[in-house]
Backbone as a ProteinNet text record, in pm:
[ID]
protein_1_A
[PRIMARY]
MGSGHSSAKSEFAKVLREDKIPTDEQMRIIWNGYDKNKNGILDLKEFKLFSKDMLDITNKLQDGNVVWSEKGAHNIFKDIDKDNNDQIDFKEFVAWFHKMTK
[TERTIARY]
1396.5	1247.5	1194.7	1115.9	1056.1	950.5	916.9	835.2	689	639	520.9	530.7	636.1	664.7	648.3	734.9	721.2	581.1	515.3	386.8	284.9	290.7	207.8	252.2	381.4	398.2	346.5	359.4	310	157.7	103.7	-39.7	-106.2	-17.8	-39	-50.5	54	88.2	-17.1	-60.3	-172.2	-306.4	-337.4	-453	-457.2	-338.5	-318.4	-338.5	-259.3	-270.9	-427	-483.8	-646.5	-731.7	-710.9	-775.6	-918.7	-934.7	-1060.2	-1039.8	-1164	-1164.6	-1101.8	-1010	-943	-1036.4	-1019	-1104.6	-1068.2	-1132.2	-1078.2	-977.5	-968	-833.4	-719.9	-716.8	-607.7	-571.4	-657.6	-649	-558.8	-615.3	-528	-392.5	-389.2	-241.7	-125.6	-183.7	-109.7	-103.5	-180.4	-186.7	-96.8	-100.4	-9.6	125.8	160.9	310.4	359.5	303.4	337.6	339.9	251.3	239.4	335.3	461.7	586.5	561.7	534.7	536.4	383.5	309	188.3	111.5	93.7	36.2	-111.4	-138.1	-253	-283.4	-174.2	-149.6	-44.2	-35.6	87	129.6	232.8	339.1	371.2	430.7	490.3	592.1	683.6	804.4	714.5	644.5	593	494.6	435.3	364.6	482.5	591.6	693.7	743.1	741.7	794.4	687.7	543.8	438.7	431.6	446.4	455.4	549	671	799.7	770.6	690.2	651.4	542.5	438.9	326.6	378.5	476.2	521.2	633.3	673.2	779.8	674.8	580.2	481.3	401.5	355.5	282	368.6	485.4	596.9	594.1	630	638.3	524.3	423.7	295.3	257.2	259.1	217.6	334	463.5	548	610.1	607.4	613.8	740.7	758.3	882.7	890.1	750.1	732.5	852.4	898	1002.1	953.5	982.1	899.5	996	926.6	984.3	933.3	1007.9	967.5	859.8	847	756.8	639	602.5	513.1	433.9	516.5	475.8	412.9	483.1	403.7	294.7	265.6	144.3	34.4	87.1	-29.1	-47.3	21.8	-2.4	-97.8	-65.3	-170.6	-307.3	-304	-443	-512.3	-456.5	-495	-575.5	-477.6	-499.2	-602.7	-720.3	-848.3	-878.8	-840.4	-847.3	-726.8	-619.4	-510.9	-444.7	-442.3	-351.4	-206.1	-169.3	-29.5	11.8	-106.7	-104.1	-232.7	-217	-323.9	-368.4	-499.6	-566	-616.3	-666.5	-692.5	-806.1	-891.7	-1018.1	-981	-896.8	-851.2	-793.2	-685.1	-589.5	-718.6	-807.9	-902	-972.3	-1027.6	-1099.9	-1031.4	-913.8	-796.1	-778.6	-745.4	-692.8	-816.8	-923.6	-1033.4	-1059	-1048	-1084.3	-930.9	-825.1	-723.3	-708.5	-778.6	-788.9	-902.5	-979.5	-1119.5	-1076.9
-485.3	-475.5	-561	-543.9	-650.8	-746.6	-846.3	-952.9	-879.3	-784.8	-716.6	-650.7	-603.8	-588.7	-675.5	-818.8	-929.8	-959.8	-998.5	-1028.3	-951	-787.5	-733.5	-720.3	-739.5	-771.3	-908.3	-997.2	-1130.9	-1121.6	-1067.9	-1058.9	-976.2	-869.2	-772.1	-855.3	-940	-1033.2	-1122.5	-1194.9	-1281.6	-1203.9	-1100.3	-1033	-978	-954.8	-925.6	-1040.6	-1162.3	-1295.2	-1343.4	-1339	-1367.2	-1286.6	-1168.6	-1074.3	-1068.3	-1045.3	-1007.6	-915.9	-855.4	-741	-796.3	-725.2	-791.2	-774.7	-879.8	-869.9	-764.3	-753.3	-636.7	-677.5	-815	-884.5	-862.8	-879.8	-859.4	-714.8	-620	-478.6	-441.3	-500.9	-477.6	-521.9	-636.6	-701.7	-600.5	-585.1	-477.8	-341.7	-277.9	-149.4	-163.5	-257.4	-257.9	-281.7	-354.1	-374.8	-237.3	-137	-49.1	89.3	85.8	182.6	171.5	166.6	160	214.4	338.9	386.2	362.4	293.3	265.4	370.2	478.5	585.9	582.9	524.5	498.4	562.1	634.6	703.8	657.2	669	671.1	797.1	799.2	949.6	934.2	1007.7	975.8	865.7	887.5	800.3	651.5	622.5	501.3	447.2	544.5	532.7	489.2	546.9	515.7	371.3	328.4	177.4	100	133.3	64.1	53.2	185.1	192.7	118.1	122.7	42.3	-118.8	-154.4	-303.3	-306.8	-228.8	-264.2	-278.1	-183.4	-177.2	-313	-349.6	-464.6	-584.3	-603.8	-734.3	-714.2	-601.6	-598.6	-636	-577.9	-606.2	-750.9	-822.8	-977.1	-1069.1	-1014.3	-1079.8	-1064.9	-952.3	-885.6	-909.8	-956.4	-958.9	-803.5	-736.2	-590.5	-509.4	-399.7	-334	-194.9	-158.7	-28.8	16	138.3	178	271.7	248.6	329.5	479.3	566.6	720.5	804.9	866.2	935.7	1042.5	1093.9	1175.6	1101.7	979.4	913.3	852.6	829.4	805.1	915.8	1027.3	1131.8	1191.6	1153.1	1202.2	1112.7	981.1	882.9	925.3	949	979.1	1102	1205.8	1339.4	1286.2	1189.2	1165.3	1064.8	1006.4	903.1	1004.2	1121.8	1180.9	1295.7	1260.3	1328.3	1448	1421.6	1557.1	1663.9	1626.2	1712.3	1752.7	1667.4	1646.7	1614.3	1576.8	1509.7	1396.3	1304.9	1186.7	1109.4	964.3	879.3	796.1	807	717.4	598.1	517	365.2	374.5	475.1	471.4	532.4	627.3	669.8	561	464	378.1	267.5	228	101.2	161.9	283.8	329.6	334.9	377	368.9	234.3	143.8	16.6	-53.3	-56.2	-113.1	-63.8	45.7	118.4	60.6	62.1	17.9	-127.1	-207.3	-378	-410.2	-307.8	-351.4	-418.6
758.9	794.5	876.9	955.3	1061.2	1001.6	1088.5	1030.3	991.3	1057.6	1015	887.2	825.7	684.8	601.4	633.8	543.6	544	662.3	659	546.9	545.8	498	345.5	308.8	155.3	125.8	188.4	148.9	117.5	211.9	207.5	112.1	67.5	-38.9	-166.7	-179.6	-306.9	-300.3	-210.3	-188	-247.6	-223.3	-245.6	-411.7	-449.8	-602.2	-671.8	-642.1	-708.8	-702.8	-594.4	-587.4	-682.3	-718.1	-772.6	-726.8	-598.6	-535	-443.6	-381.3	-288.6	-158.1	-103.4	15.3	132.6	230.6	349.5	436.7	556.5	636.8	703.4	730.4	807.4	709.5	580.8	516.7	479	482.3	472.4	623.3	720.5	864.7	844.1	809.1	795.6	708.4	605.1	519.8	575.8	622.3	704.5	813	894.3	1019.7	969.6	841	811.7	776.5	735.5	670.4	777.7	880.8	966.2	1090.6	1039.8	1125.6	1275.2	1272.5	1422.2	1496.6	1430	1490.7	1533	1465	1522.7	1418.3	1350.4	1282.9	1151	1108.3	974.9	911.7	762.5	677.4	634.3	697.9	657.6	491	431.2	280.2	282.5	402	412.8	409.1	505.7	510.2	371	316.9	192.5	70.1	75.2	-23.9	-15.3	111.4	128.1	60.8	103.6	51.6	-102.1	-165.1	-315.7	-373.5	-315.4	-381.8	-374.2	-280.6	-285.7	-354	-360.7	-433.5	-597.4	-636.1	-758.7	-798.9	-742.5	-713.1	-756.5	-657.3	-643	-792.4	-828.5	-964.2	-1076	-1071.4	-1193	-1179.3	-1072.5	-1081.1	-1122.2	-1079.5	-1119	-1271.8	-1321.6	-1443.6	-1532.4	-1508.2	-1598.3	-1646.6	-1551.8	-1602.9	-1569.2	-1617.9	-1595.5	-1563.8	-1487.4	-1443.2	-1348.8	-1346.5	-1264.8	-1158.4	-1014	-909.2	-908.3	-884.8	-876.8	-765.5	-693	-575.9	-612.3	-747.6	-817.1	-783.4	-854.1	-884.4	-747.4	-665.9	-535.9	-433.3	-455.1	-419.3	-444.5	-586.3	-679.1	-631	-604.6	-557.1	-424.2	-331.1	-176.8	-186.5	-260.4	-267.4	-282.8	-413.9	-462.3	-363.5	-291.6	-174.6	-38	-24.7	90.2	68.7	64.1	18.7	110.8	260.3	337	331.8	244	234.6	365	458.5	592.1	590.9	467.7	423.4	532.5	524.6	584.1	542.3	533.5	506.4	616.7	640.7	758.9	665.2	770.3	720.6	640	656.2	581.3	430.7	414	264.9	208.3	281.3	227.6	160.6	261.1	215.1	85.2	82.7	-19.5	-153.7	-136.9	-248.5	-293.6	-183.7	-229.2	-309.5	-259.4	-323.8	-467	-455.6	-607.2	-720.2	-658.1	-725.8	-769.8	-698	-713.8	-780.6	-834.9	-894.5	-1023.7
[MASK]
++++++++++++++++++++++++++++++++++++++++++++++++++++++++++++++++++++++++++++++++++++++++++++++++++++++

């Protein structure tokens, strides 16, 4: 993975550790690290990478042992994709992320 992904993963971990609503800048760093083809949307493949990292970081911070699953990632993806176009735009991602980190 490139440095964009590493930066995004580090920023995501920082946001969870701080337990505050992320800033716009933090959201952009996270988004840009997972929008691999820079087309302004996350497809299911890109979201799966994010969801794996999210679960890994959450497990480490909370001493958890939740196991990632393809089906679970797909279900979350569908929940975030409010307009049902099989992609997540930045607005959908931010709305879900803020809801998730409350």
